[in-house]
PDB file of N, CA, C and O in Angstrom, chain B, residues numbered from 101:
ATOM      1  N   MET B 101       9.796  65.223  11.423  1.00  0.00           N
ATOM      2  CA  MET B 101       8.649  64.467  11.889  1.00  0.00           C
ATOM      3  C   MET B 101       9.143  63.114  12.395  1.00  0.00           C
ATOM      4  O   MET B 101       9.946  62.448  11.742  1.00  0.00           O
ATOM      5  N   VAL B 102       8.650  62.721  13.566  1.00  0.00           N
ATOM      6  CA  VAL B 102       8.974  61.407  14.126  1.00  0.00           C
ATOM      7  C   VAL B 102       7.680  60.698  14.507  1.00  0.00           C
ATOM      8  O   VAL B 102       6.662  61.335  14.776  1.00  0.00           O
ATOM      9  N   SER B 103       7.738  59.369  14.526  1.00  0.00           N
ATOM     10  CA  SER B 103       6.565  58.607  14.919  1.00  0.00           C
ATOM     11  C   SER B 103       7.009  57.357  15.658  1.00  0.00           C
ATOM     12  O   SER B 103       8.152  56.915  15.540  1.00  0.00           O
ATOM     13  N   LYS B 104       6.085  56.800  16.417  1.00  0.00           N
ATOM     14  CA  LYS B 104       6.373  55.576  17.163  1.00  0.00           C
ATOM     15  C   LYS B 104       5.093  54.777  17.307  1.00  0.00           C
ATOM     16  O   LYS B 104       4.051  55.310  17.690  1.00  0.00           O
ATOM     17  N   GLU B 105       5.184  53.487  16.994  1.00  0.00           N
ATOM     18  CA  GLU B 105       4.043  52.606  17.212  1.00  0.00           C
ATOM     19  C   GLU B 105       4.076  52.132  18.660  1.00  0.00           C
ATOM     20  O   GLU B 105       5.123  51.732  19.170  1.00  0.00           O
ATOM     21  N   VAL B 106       2.930  52.181  19.310  1.00  0.00           N
ATOM     22  CA  VAL B 106       2.830  51.707  20.686  1.00  0.00           C
ATOM     23  C   VAL B 106       1.596  50.833  20.834  1.00  0.00           C
ATOM     24  O   VAL B 106       0.622  50.971  20.093  1.00  0.00           O
ATOM     25  N   VAL B 107       1.656  49.942  21.798  1.00  0.00           N
ATOM     26  CA  VAL B 107       0.507  49.129  22.155  1.00  0.00           C
ATOM     27  C   VAL B 107      -0.031  49.708  23.455  1.00  0.00           C
ATOM     28  O   VAL B 107       0.687  49.774  24.453  1.00  0.00           O
ATOM     29  N   VAL B 108      -1.290  50.126  23.446  1.00  0.00           N
ATOM     30  CA  VAL B 108      -1.905  50.767  24.609  1.00  0.00           C
ATOM     31  C   VAL B 108      -2.038  49.752  25.740  1.00  0.00           C
ATOM     32  O   VAL B 108      -2.617  48.681  25.561  1.00  0.00           O
ATOM     33  N   GLN B 109      -1.495  50.101  26.904  1.00  0.00           N
ATOM     34  CA  GLN B 109      -1.492  49.203  28.049  1.00  0.00           C
ATOM     35  C   GLN B 109      -2.478  49.615  29.136  1.00  0.00           C
ATOM     36  O   GLN B 109      -2.754  48.828  30.041  1.00  0.00           O
ATOM     37  N   ASN B 110      -3.016  50.835  29.065  1.00  0.00           N
ATOM     38  CA  ASN B 110      -3.966  51.288  30.071  1.00  0.00           C
ATOM     39  C   ASN B 110      -5.169  50.357  30.090  1.00  0.00           C
ATOM     40  O   ASN B 110      -5.670  49.974  29.033  1.00  0.00           O
ATOM     41  N   GLN B 111      -5.635  49.994  31.266  1.00  0.00           N
ATOM     42  CA  GLN B 111      -6.718  49.020  31.429  1.00  0.00           C
ATOM     43  C   GLN B 111      -7.965  49.372  30.616  1.00  0.00           C
ATOM     44  O   GLN B 111      -8.604  48.481  30.057  1.00  0.00           O
ATOM     45  N   VAL B 112      -8.317  50.654  30.544  1.00  0.00           N
ATOM     46  CA  VAL B 112      -9.531  51.054  29.817  1.00  0.00           C
ATOM     47  C   VAL B 112      -9.215  51.713  28.475  1.00  0.00           C
ATOM     48  O   VAL B 112     -10.099  52.284  27.836  1.00  0.00           O
ATOM     49  N   GLY B 113      -7.965  51.634  28.056  1.00  0.00           N
ATOM     50  CA  GLY B 113      -7.592  52.254  26.797  1.00  0.00           C
ATOM     51  C   GLY B 113      -7.522  53.760  26.929  1.00  0.00           C
ATOM     52  O   GLY B 113      -7.193  54.280  27.995  1.00  0.00           O
ATOM     53  N   LEU B 114      -7.829  54.460  25.857  1.00  0.00           N
ATOM     54  CA  LEU B 114      -7.834  55.929  25.890  1.00  0.00           C
ATOM     55  C   LEU B 114      -9.271  56.416  25.888  1.00  0.00           C
ATOM     56  O   LEU B 114      -9.752  56.968  24.898  1.00  0.00           O
ATOM     57  N   HIS B 115      -9.942  56.208  26.993  1.00  0.00           N
ATOM     58  CA  HIS B 115     -11.315  56.665  27.162  1.00  0.00           C
ATOM     59  C   HIS B 115     -11.392  57.571  28.373  1.00  0.00           C
ATOM     60  O   HIS B 115     -10.667  57.375  29.348  1.00  0.00           O
ATOM     61  N   ALA B 116     -12.255  58.548  28.316  1.00  0.00           N
ATOM     62  CA  ALA B 116     -12.553  59.459  29.426  1.00  0.00           C
ATOM     63  C   ALA B 116     -11.303  59.992  30.121  1.00  0.00           C
ATOM     64  O   ALA B 116     -10.560  60.776  29.532  1.00  0.00           O
ATOM     65  N   ARG B 117     -11.067  59.585  31.341  1.00  0.00           N
ATOM     66  CA  ARG B 117      -9.973  60.155  32.135  1.00  0.00           C
ATOM     67  C   ARG B 117      -8.594  59.915  31.515  1.00  0.00           C
ATOM     68  O   ARG B 117      -7.828  60.872  31.408  1.00  0.00           O
ATOM     69  N   PRO B 118      -8.233  58.696  31.101  1.00  0.00           N
ATOM     70  CA  PRO B 118      -6.911  58.516  30.488  1.00  0.00           C
ATOM     71  C   PRO B 118      -6.727  59.381  29.230  1.00  0.00           C
ATOM     72  O   PRO B 118      -5.637  59.899  28.985  1.00  0.00           O
ATOM     73  N   ALA B 119      -7.779  59.530  28.448  1.00  0.00           N
ATOM     74  CA  ALA B 119      -7.690  60.375  27.250  1.00  0.00           C
ATOM     75  C   ALA B 119      -7.449  61.825  27.639  1.00  0.00           C
ATOM     76  O   ALA B 119      -6.694  62.534  26.974  1.00  0.00           O
ATOM     77  N   THR B 120      -8.083  62.260  28.705  1.00  0.00           N
ATOM     78  CA  THR B 120      -7.895  63.635  29.179  1.00  0.00           C
ATOM     79  C   THR B 120      -6.450  63.868  29.590  1.00  0.00           C
ATOM     80  O   THR B 120      -5.865  64.896  29.249  1.00  0.00           O
ATOM     81  N   PHE B 121      -5.865  62.913  30.327  1.00  0.00           N
ATOM     82  CA  PHE B 121      -4.458  63.042  30.721  1.00  0.00           C
ATOM     83  C   PHE B 121      -3.545  63.068  29.502  1.00  0.00           C
ATOM     84  O   PHE B 121      -2.585  63.836  29.454  1.00  0.00           O
ATOM     85  N   PHE B 122      -3.847  62.230  28.519  1.00  0.00           N
ATOM     86  CA  PHE B 122      -3.059  62.168  27.293  1.00  0.00           C
ATOM     87  C   PHE B 122      -3.112  63.509  26.552  1.00  0.00           C
ATOM     88  O   PHE B 122      -2.091  63.996  26.067  1.00  0.00           O
ATOM     89  N   ILE B 123      -4.283  64.089  26.469  1.00  0.00           N
ATOM     90  CA  ILE B 123      -4.461  65.363  25.772  1.00  0.00           C
ATOM     91  C   ILE B 123      -3.784  66.504  26.521  1.00  0.00           C
ATOM     92  O   ILE B 123      -3.164  67.374  25.909  1.00  0.00           O
ATOM     93  N   GLN B 124      -3.902  66.498  27.842  1.00  0.00           N
ATOM     94  CA  GLN B 124      -3.221  67.521  28.638  1.00  0.00           C
ATOM     95  C   GLN B 124      -1.711  67.454  28.422  1.00  0.00           C
ATOM     96  O   GLN B 124      -1.050  68.483  28.281  1.00  0.00           O
ATOM     97  N   LYS B 125      -1.175  66.241  28.396  1.00  0.00           N
ATOM     98  CA  LYS B 125       0.264  66.064  28.164  1.00  0.00           C
ATOM     99  C   LYS B 125       0.618  66.529  26.749  1.00  0.00           C
ATOM    100  O   LYS B 125       1.645  67.180  26.559  1.00  0.00           O
ATOM    101  N   SER B 126      -0.207  66.208  25.763  1.00  0.00           N
ATOM    102  CA  SER B 126       0.030  66.635  24.375  1.00  0.00           C
ATOM    103  C   SER B 126       0.102  68.150  24.273  1.00  0.00           C
ATOM    104  O   SER B 126       0.915  68.693  23.525  1.00  0.00           O
ATOM    105  N   ASN B 127      -0.752  68.825  25.030  1.00  0.00           N
ATOM    106  CA  ASN B 127      -0.804  70.287  24.987  1.00  0.00           C
ATOM    107  C   ASN B 127       0.398  70.952  25.644  1.00  0.00           C
ATOM    108  O   ASN B 127       0.572  72.163  25.511  1.00  0.00           O
ATOM    109  N   GLU B 128       1.231  70.189  26.352  1.00  0.00           N
ATOM    110  CA  GLU B 128       2.450  70.742  26.942  1.00  0.00           C
ATOM    111  C   GLU B 128       3.545  70.951  25.893  1.00  0.00           C
ATOM    112  O   GLU B 128       4.553  71.603  26.165  1.00  0.00           O
ATOM    113  N   PHE B 129       3.344  70.402  24.707  1.00  0.00           N
ATOM    114  CA  PHE B 129       4.361  70.484  23.659  1.00  0.00           C
ATOM    115  C   PHE B 129       3.942  71.438  22.556  1.00  0.00           C
ATOM    116  O   PHE B 129       2.756  71.591  22.263  1.00  0.00           O
ATOM    117  N   LYS B 130       4.939  72.082  21.947  1.00  0.00           N
ATOM    118  CA  LYS B 130       4.676  73.017  20.852  1.00  0.00           C
ATOM    119  C   LYS B 130       4.424  72.290  19.532  1.00  0.00           C
ATOM    120  O   LYS B 130       3.749  72.813  18.645  1.00  0.00           O
ATOM    121  N   SER B 131       4.967  71.092  19.411  1.00  0.00           N
ATOM    122  CA  SER B 131       4.844  70.317  18.167  1.00  0.00           C
ATOM    123  C   SER B 131       3.399  69.962  17.860  1.00  0.00           C
ATOM    124  O   SER B 131       2.561  69.860  18.757  1.00  0.00           O
ATOM    125  N   GLY B 132       3.125  69.778  16.582  1.00  0.00           N
ATOM    126  CA  GLY B 132       1.856  69.201  16.174  1.00  0.00           C
ATOM    127  C   GLY B 132       1.923  67.710  16.491  1.00  0.00           C
ATOM    128  O   GLY B 132       2.920  67.055  16.186  1.00  0.00           O
ATOM    129  N   ILE B 133       0.880  67.175  17.095  1.00  0.00           N
ATOM    130  CA  ILE B 133       0.884  65.774  17.503  1.00  0.00           C
ATOM    131  C   ILE B 133      -0.401  65.111  17.024  1.00  0.00           C
ATOM    132  O   ILE B 133      -1.492  65.668  17.154  1.00  0.00           O
ATOM    133  N   TRP B 134      -0.251  63.903  16.465  1.00  0.00           N
ATOM    134  CA  TRP B 134      -1.392  63.148  15.957  1.00  0.00           C
ATOM    135  C   TRP B 134      -1.339  61.725  16.472  1.00  0.00           C
ATOM    136  O   TRP B 134      -0.282  61.209  16.834  1.00  0.00           O
ATOM    137  N   VAL B 135      -2.508  61.104  16.494  1.00  0.00           N
ATOM    138  CA  VAL B 135      -2.624  59.683  16.820  1.00  0.00           C
ATOM    139  C   VAL B 135      -3.273  59.025  15.617  1.00  0.00           C
ATOM    140  O   VAL B 135      -4.251  59.532  15.068  1.00  0.00           O
ATOM    141  N   GLU B 136      -2.716  57.885  15.211  1.00  0.00           N
ATOM    142  CA  GLU B 136      -3.233  57.182  14.047  1.00  0.00           C
ATOM    143  C   GLU B 136      -3.581  55.743  14.424  1.00  0.00           C
ATOM    144  O   GLU B 136      -2.808  55.044  15.078  1.00  0.00           O
ATOM    145  N   LYS B 137      -4.766  55.328  13.990  1.00  0.00           N
ATOM    146  CA  LYS B 137      -5.220  53.951  14.214  1.00  0.00           C
ATOM    147  C   LYS B 137      -5.926  53.483  12.948  1.00  0.00           C
ATOM    148  O   LYS B 137      -6.855  54.134  12.469  1.00  0.00           O
ATOM    149  N   ASN B 138      -5.486  52.364  12.416  1.00  0.00           N
ATOM    150  CA  ASN B 138      -6.084  51.792  11.197  1.00  0.00           C
ATOM    151  C   ASN B 138      -6.199  52.807  10.063  1.00  0.00           C
ATOM    152  O   ASN B 138      -7.217  52.858   9.373  1.00  0.00           O
ATOM    153  N   GLY B 139      -5.159  53.613   9.871  1.00  0.00           N
ATOM    154  CA  GLY B 139      -5.136  54.569   8.779  1.00  0.00           C
ATOM    155  C   GLY B 139      -5.900  55.857   9.026  1.00  0.00           C
ATOM    156  O   GLY B 139      -5.913  56.739   8.168  1.00  0.00           O
ATOM    157  N   ARG B 140      -6.529  55.979  10.173  1.00  0.00           N
ATOM    158  CA  ARG B 140      -7.277  57.201  10.506  1.00  0.00           C
ATOM    159  C   ARG B 140      -6.461  58.029  11.483  1.00  0.00           C
ATOM    160  O   ARG B 140      -6.070  57.532  12.539  1.00  0.00           O
ATOM    161  N   ARG B 141      -6.201  59.283  11.146  1.00  0.00           N
ATOM    162  CA  ARG B 141      -5.345  60.160  11.942  1.00  0.00           C
ATOM    163  C   ARG B 141      -6.167  61.302  12.539  1.00  0.00           C
ATOM    164  O   ARG B 141      -6.966  61.942  11.856  1.00  0.00           O
ATOM    165  N   VAL B 142      -5.944  61.541  13.852  1.00  0.00           N
ATOM    166  CA  VAL B 142      -6.627  62.641  14.536  1.00  0.00           C
ATOM    167  C   VAL B 142      -5.610  63.469  15.313  1.00  0.00           C
ATOM    168  O   VAL B 142      -4.515  63.005  15.632  1.00  0.00           O
ATOM    169  N   ASN B 143      -5.995  64.686  15.605  1.00  0.00           N
ATOM    170  CA  ASN B 143      -5.172  65.584  16.401  1.00  0.00           C
ATOM    171  C   ASN B 143      -5.148  65.080  17.845  1.00  0.00           C
ATOM    172  O   ASN B 143      -6.200  64.893  18.457  1.00  0.00           O
ATOM    173  N   ALA B 144      -3.950  64.862  18.385  1.00  0.00           N
ATOM    174  CA  ALA B 144      -3.808  64.351  19.751  1.00  0.00           C
ATOM    175  C   ALA B 144      -4.154  65.400  20.800  1.00  0.00           C
ATOM    176  O   ALA B 144      -4.196  65.092  21.991  1.00  0.00           O
ATOM    177  N   LYS B 145      -4.399  66.624  20.376  1.00  0.00           N
ATOM    178  CA  LYS B 145      -4.768  67.685  21.315  1.00  0.00           C
ATOM    179  C   LYS B 145      -6.278  67.901  21.343  1.00  0.00           C
ATOM    180  O   LYS B 145      -6.765  68.852  21.954  1.00  0.00           O
ATOM    181  N   SER B 146      -7.015  67.012  20.679  1.00  0.00           N
ATOM    182  CA  SER B 146      -8.470  67.101  20.589  1.00  0.00           C
ATOM    183  C   SER B 146      -9.115  65.913  21.305  1.00  0.00           C
ATOM    184  O   SER B 146      -8.921  64.765  20.905  1.00  0.00           O
ATOM    185  N   LEU B 147      -9.877  66.187  22.356  1.00  0.00           N
ATOM    186  CA  LEU B 147     -10.537  65.121  23.104  1.00  0.00           C
ATOM    187  C   LEU B 147     -11.495  64.339  22.215  1.00  0.00           C
ATOM    188  O   LEU B 147     -11.478  63.108  22.224  1.00  0.00           O
ATOM    189  N   LEU B 148     -12.322  65.028  21.454  1.00  0.00           N
ATOM    190  CA  LEU B 148     -13.267  64.333  20.587  1.00  0.00           C
ATOM    191  C   LEU B 148     -12.555  63.491  19.536  1.00  0.00           C
ATOM    192  O   LEU B 148     -12.989  62.384  19.218  1.00  0.00           O
ATOM    193  N   GLY B 149     -11.468  64.019  19.004  1.00  0.00           N
ATOM    194  CA  GLY B 149     -10.715  63.264  18.010  1.00  0.00           C
ATOM    195  C   GLY B 149     -10.161  61.977  18.584  1.00  0.00           C
ATOM    196  O   GLY B 149     -10.316  60.911  17.988  1.00  0.00           O
ATOM    197  N   VAL B 150      -9.516  62.068  19.737  1.00  0.00           N
ATOM    198  CA  VAL B 150      -8.921  60.884  20.359  1.00  0.00           C
ATOM    199  C   VAL B 150     -10.007  59.883  20.747  1.00  0.00           C
ATOM    200  O   VAL B 150      -9.858  58.685  20.504  1.00  0.00           O
ATOM    201  N   LEU B 151     -11.091  60.358  21.344  1.00  0.00           N
ATOM    202  CA  LEU B 151     -12.172  59.457  21.749  1.00  0.00           C
ATOM    203  C   LEU B 151     -12.814  58.780  20.543  1.00  0.00           C
ATOM    204  O   LEU B 151     -13.262  57.637  20.636  1.00  0.00           O
ATOM    205  N   SER B 152     -12.860  59.482  19.408  1.00  0.00           N
ATOM    206  CA  SER B 152     -13.507  58.929  18.218  1.00  0.00           C
ATOM    207  C   SER B 152     -12.782  57.713  17.652  1.00  0.00           C
ATOM    208  O   SER B 152     -13.365  56.949  16.882  1.00  0.00           O
ATOM    209  N   LEU B 153     -11.516  57.526  18.025  1.00  0.00           N
ATOM    210  CA  LEU B 153     -10.770  56.376  17.528  1.00  0.00           C
ATOM    211  C   LEU B 153     -11.135  55.088  18.266  1.00  0.00           C
ATOM    212  O   LEU B 153     -10.845  53.997  17.776  1.00  0.00           O
ATOM    213  N   GLY B 154     -11.761  55.200  19.425  1.00  0.00           N
ATOM    214  CA  GLY B 154     -12.173  54.008  20.167  1.00  0.00           C
ATOM    215  C   GLY B 154     -10.991  53.127  20.546  1.00  0.00           C
ATOM    216  O   GLY B 154     -11.010  51.923  20.291  1.00  0.00           O
ATOM    217  N   ILE B 155      -9.979  53.705  21.142  1.00  0.00           N
ATOM    218  CA  ILE B 155      -8.750  52.988  21.469  1.00  0.00           C
ATOM    219  C   ILE B 155      -8.932  52.206  22.773  1.00  0.00           C
ATOM    220  O   ILE B 155      -9.198  52.791  23.823  1.00  0.00           O
ATOM    221  N   THR B 156      -8.789  50.901  22.695  1.00  0.00           N
ATOM    222  CA  THR B 156      -8.931  50.035  23.860  1.00  0.00           C
ATOM    223  C   THR B 156      -7.579  49.410  24.219  1.00  0.00           C
ATOM    224  O   THR B 156      -6.617  49.519  23.459  1.00  0.00           O
ATOM    225  N   LYS B 157      -7.517  48.764  25.368  1.00  0.00           N
ATOM    226  CA  LYS B 157      -6.280  48.115  25.799  1.00  0.00           C
ATOM    227  C   LYS B 157      -5.863  47.078  24.753  1.00  0.00           C
ATOM    228  O   LYS B 157      -6.683  46.309  24.251  1.00  0.00           O
ATOM    229  N   GLY B 158      -4.579  47.081  24.446  1.00  0.00           N
ATOM    230  CA  GLY B 158      -4.039  46.142  23.473  1.00  0.00           C
ATOM    231  C   GLY B 158      -4.054  46.652  22.043  1.00  0.00           C
ATOM    232  O   GLY B 158      -3.532  45.988  21.147  1.00  0.00           O
ATOM    233  N   THR B 159      -4.646  47.826  21.812  1.00  0.00           N
ATOM    234  CA  THR B 159      -4.699  48.415  20.475  1.00  0.00           C
ATOM    235  C   THR B 159      -3.331  48.967  20.091  1.00  0.00           C
ATOM    236  O   THR B 159      -2.663  49.606  20.904  1.00  0.00           O
ATOM    237  N   LYS B 160      -2.917  48.720  18.856  1.00  0.00           N
ATOM    238  CA  LYS B 160      -1.676  49.276  18.337  1.00  0.00           C
ATOM    239  C   LYS B 160      -1.996  50.598  17.643  1.00  0.00           C
ATOM    240  O   LYS B 160      -2.802  50.647  16.714  1.00  0.00           O
ATOM    241  N   ILE B 161      -1.354  51.666  18.109  1.00  0.00           N
ATOM    242  CA  ILE B 161      -1.546  52.988  17.512  1.00  0.00           C
ATOM    243  C   ILE B 161      -0.177  53.572  17.160  1.00  0.00           C
ATOM    244  O   ILE B 161       0.859  53.087  17.615  1.00  0.00           O
ATOM    245  N   THR B 162      -0.199  54.605  16.355  1.00  0.00           N
ATOM    246  CA  THR B 162       1.019  55.339  16.028  1.00  0.00           C
ATOM    247  C   THR B 162       0.874  56.757  16.544  1.00  0.00           C
ATOM    248  O   THR B 162      -0.115  57.434  16.260  1.00  0.00           O
ATOM    249  N   VAL B 163       1.862  57.202  17.302  1.00  0.00           N
ATOM    250  CA  VAL B 163       1.903  58.583  17.784  1.00  0.00           C
ATOM    251  C   VAL B 163       2.895  59.310  16.897  1.00  0.00           C
ATOM    252  O   VAL B 163       4.026  58.857  16.717  1.00  0.00           O
ATOM    253  N   ILE B 164       2.471  60.444  16.338  1.00  0.00           N
ATOM    254  CA  ILE B 164       3.270  61.202  15.378  1.00  0.00           C
ATOM    255  C   ILE B 164       3.432  62.618  15.900  1.00  0.00           C
ATOM    256  O   ILE B 164       2.466  63.225  16.363  1.00  0.00           O
ATOM    257  N   ALA B 165       4.654  63.155  15.828  1.00  0.00           N
ATOM    258  CA  ALA B 165       4.900  64.531  16.251  1.00  0.00           C
ATOM    259  C   ALA B 165       5.774  65.226  15.224  1.00  0.00           C
ATOM    260  O   ALA B 165       6.662  64.618  14.626  1.00  0.00           O
ATOM    261  N   ASP B 166       5.510  66.503  15.030  1.00  0.00           N
ATOM    262  CA  ASP B 166       6.279  67.303  14.079  1.00  0.00           C
ATOM    263  C   ASP B 166       6.465  68.693  14.656  1.00  0.00           C
ATOM    264  O   ASP B 166       5.504  69.447  14.805  1.00  0.00           O
ATOM    265  N   GLY B 167       7.714  69.031  14.982  1.00  0.00           N
ATOM    266  CA  GLY B 167       7.989  70.354  15.524  1.00  0.00           C
ATOM    267  C   GLY B 167       9.285  70.372  16.311  1.00  0.00           C
ATOM    268  O   GLY B 167      10.067  69.423  16.273  1.00  0.00           O
ATOM    269  N   THR B 168       9.497  71.457  17.019  1.00  0.00           N
ATOM    270  CA  THR B 168      10.760  71.680  17.715  1.00  0.00           C
ATOM    271  C   THR B 168      11.001  70.713  18.865  1.00  0.00           C
ATOM    272  O   THR B 168      12.153  70.416  19.179  1.00  0.00           O
ATOM    273  N   ASP B 169       9.950  70.217  19.499  1.00  0.00           N
ATOM    274  CA  ASP B 169      10.116  69.302  20.633  1.00  0.00           C
ATOM    275  C   ASP B 169       9.510  67.922  20.342  1.00  0.00           C
ATOM    276  O   ASP B 169       9.010  67.245  21.240  1.00  0.00           O
ATOM    277  N   GLU B 170       9.568  67.527  19.071  1.00  0.00           N
ATOM    278  CA  GLU B 170       8.922  66.282  18.642  1.00  0.00           C
ATOM    279  C   GLU B 170       9.456  65.037  19.342  1.00  0.00           C
ATOM    280  O   GLU B 170       8.679  64.157  19.710  1.00  0.00           O
ATOM    281  N   GLU B 171      10.773  64.951  19.532  1.00  0.00           N
ATOM    282  CA  GLU B 171      11.352  63.775  20.195  1.00  0.00           C
ATOM    283  C   GLU B 171      10.854  63.646  21.632  1.00  0.00           C
ATOM    284  O   GLU B 171      10.465  62.563  22.069  1.00  0.00           O
ATOM    285  N   ASP B 172      10.870  64.756  22.356  1.00  0.00           N
ATOM    286  CA  ASP B 172      10.389  64.747  23.743  1.00  0.00           C
ATOM    287  C   ASP B 172       8.915  64.383  23.807  1.00  0.00           C
ATOM    288  O   ASP B 172       8.491  63.645  24.696  1.00  0.00           O
ATOM    289  N   ALA B 173       8.133  64.900  22.864  1.00  0.00           N
ATOM    290  CA  ALA B 173       6.693  64.623  22.838  1.00  0.00           C
ATOM    291  C   ALA B 173       6.433  63.133  22.620  1.00  0.00           C
ATOM    292  O   ALA B 173       5.614  62.536  23.319  1.00  0.00           O
ATOM    293  N   ILE B 174       7.121  62.540  21.664  1.00  0.00           N
ATOM    294  CA  ILE B 174       6.926  61.118  21.369  1.00  0.00           C
ATOM    295  C   ILE B 174       7.275  60.264  22.579  1.00  0.00           C
ATOM    296  O   ILE B 174       6.522  59.358  22.938  1.00  0.00           O
ATOM    297  N   GLU B 175       8.396  60.542  23.203  1.00  0.00           N
ATOM    298  CA  GLU B 175       8.815  59.744  24.356  1.00  0.00           C
ATOM    299  C   GLU B 175       7.844  59.892  25.525  1.00  0.00           C
ATOM    300  O   GLU B 175       7.481  58.899  26.155  1.00  0.00           O
ATOM    301  N   ALA B 176       7.424  61.110  25.818  1.00  0.00           N
ATOM    302  CA  ALA B 176       6.511  61.334  26.947  1.00  0.00           C
ATOM    303  C   ALA B 176       5.159  60.681  26.703  1.00  0.00           C
ATOM    304  O   ALA B 176       4.616  60.027  27.593  1.00  0.00           O
ATOM    305  N   LEU B 177       4.617  60.850  25.515  1.00  0.00           N
ATOM    306  CA  LEU B 177       3.274  60.333  25.232  1.00  0.00           C
ATOM    307  C   LEU B 177       3.258  58.815  25.088  1.00  0.00           C
ATOM    308  O   LEU B 177       2.336  58.157  25.570  1.00  0.00           O
ATOM    309  N   SER B 178       4.265  58.257  24.435  1.00  0.00           N
ATOM    310  CA  SER B 178       4.283  56.801  24.304  1.00  0.00           C
ATOM    311  C   SER B 178       4.509  56.149  25.659  1.00  0.00           C
ATOM    312  O   SER B 178       3.964  55.078  25.928  1.00  0.00           O
ATOM    313  N   GLY B 179       5.302  56.776  26.510  1.00  0.00           N
ATOM    314  CA  GLY B 179       5.506  56.255  27.855  1.00  0.00           C
ATOM    315  C   GLY B 179       4.263  56.342  28.710  1.00  0.00           C
ATOM    316  O   GLY B 179       4.065  55.522  29.607  1.00  0.00           O
ATOM    317  N   LEU B 180       3.427  57.320  28.443  1.00  0.00           N
ATOM    318  CA  LEU B 180       2.204  57.523  29.218  1.00  0.00           C
ATOM    319  C   LEU B 180       1.150  56.467  28.910  1.00  0.00           C
ATOM    320  O   LEU B 180       0.396  56.068  29.798  1.00  0.00           O
ATOM    321  N   ILE B 181       1.091  56.013  27.670  1.00  0.00           N
ATOM    322  CA  ILE B 181      -0.020  55.136  27.278  1.00  0.00           C
ATOM    323  C   ILE B 181       0.333  53.694  27.012  1.00  0.00           C
ATOM    324  O   ILE B 181      -0.552  52.838  27.013  1.00  0.00           O
ATOM    325  N   GLY B 182       1.618  53.392  26.779  1.00  0.00           N
ATOM    326  CA  GLY B 182       1.860  52.003  26.431  1.00  0.00           C
ATOM    327  C   GLY B 182       3.301  51.600  26.313  1.00  0.00           C
ATOM    328  O   GLY B 182       4.210  52.251  26.828  1.00  0.00           O
ATOM    329  N   VAL B 183       3.473  50.515  25.624  1.00  0.00           N
ATOM    330  CA  VAL B 183       4.788  49.929  25.378  1.00  0.00           C
ATOM    331  C   VAL B 183       5.062  50.034  23.884  1.00  0.00           C
ATOM    332  O   VAL B 183       4.212  49.691  23.062  1.00  0.00           O
ATOM    333  N   GLY B 184       6.247  50.506  23.541  1.00  0.00           N
ATOM    334  CA  GLY B 184       6.604  50.578  22.133  1.00  0.00           C
ATOM    335  C   GLY B 184       6.609  49.203  21.502  1.00  0.00           C
ATOM    336  O   GLY B 184       6.958  48.218  22.152  1.00  0.00           O
ATOM    337  N   VAL B 185       6.228  49.131  20.256  1.00  0.00           N
ATOM    338  CA  VAL B 185       6.175  47.853  19.553  1.00  0.00           C
ATOM    339  C   VAL B 185       7.542  47.195  19.568  1.00  0.00           C
ATOM    340  O   VAL B 185       7.643  45.977  19.719  1.00  0.00           O
ATOM    341  N   ASP B 186       8.599  47.992  19.412  1.00  0.00           N
ATOM    342  CA  ASP B 186       9.953  47.434  19.422  1.00  0.00           C
ATOM    343  C   ASP B 186      10.428  47.113  20.838  1.00  0.00           C
ATOM    344  O   ASP B 186      11.498  46.527  21.002  1.00  0.00           O
ATOM    345  N   ASP B 187       9.651  47.487  21.875  1.00  0.00           N
ATOM    346  CA  ASP B 187      10.003  47.205  23.266  1.00  0.00           C
ATOM    347  C   ASP B 187       9.416  45.894  23.771  1.00  0.00           C
ATOM    348  O   ASP B 187       9.779  45.430  24.852  1.00  0.00           O
ATOM    349  N   GLU B 188       8.506  45.288  22.995  1.00  0.00           N
ATOM    350  CA  GLU B 188       7.784  44.103  23.456  1.00  0.00           C
ATOM    351  C   GLU B 188       8.716  42.921  23.633  1.00  0.00           C
ATOM    352  O   GLU B 188       8.274  41.838  24.016  1.00  0.00           O
TER     353      GLU B 188
END
């Protein structure tokens, strides 16, 4: 299992269209993928789950992946939505 904290840089956060792109990208991987915000974790392959977190620009989230392609999933998804906390 790997995880990475990122700060969401998308202008509207993970709402509507950006969330859809994020979920589509998540579904390209075999690994289980989750998004965590303020201790609440949801499946990154679920539109309702991701939208329920109310992620806006500047929000710090953790992307978590567990499976055979977990490293690739973390890099692709964190690159899609933001800047890694250690990259700031």
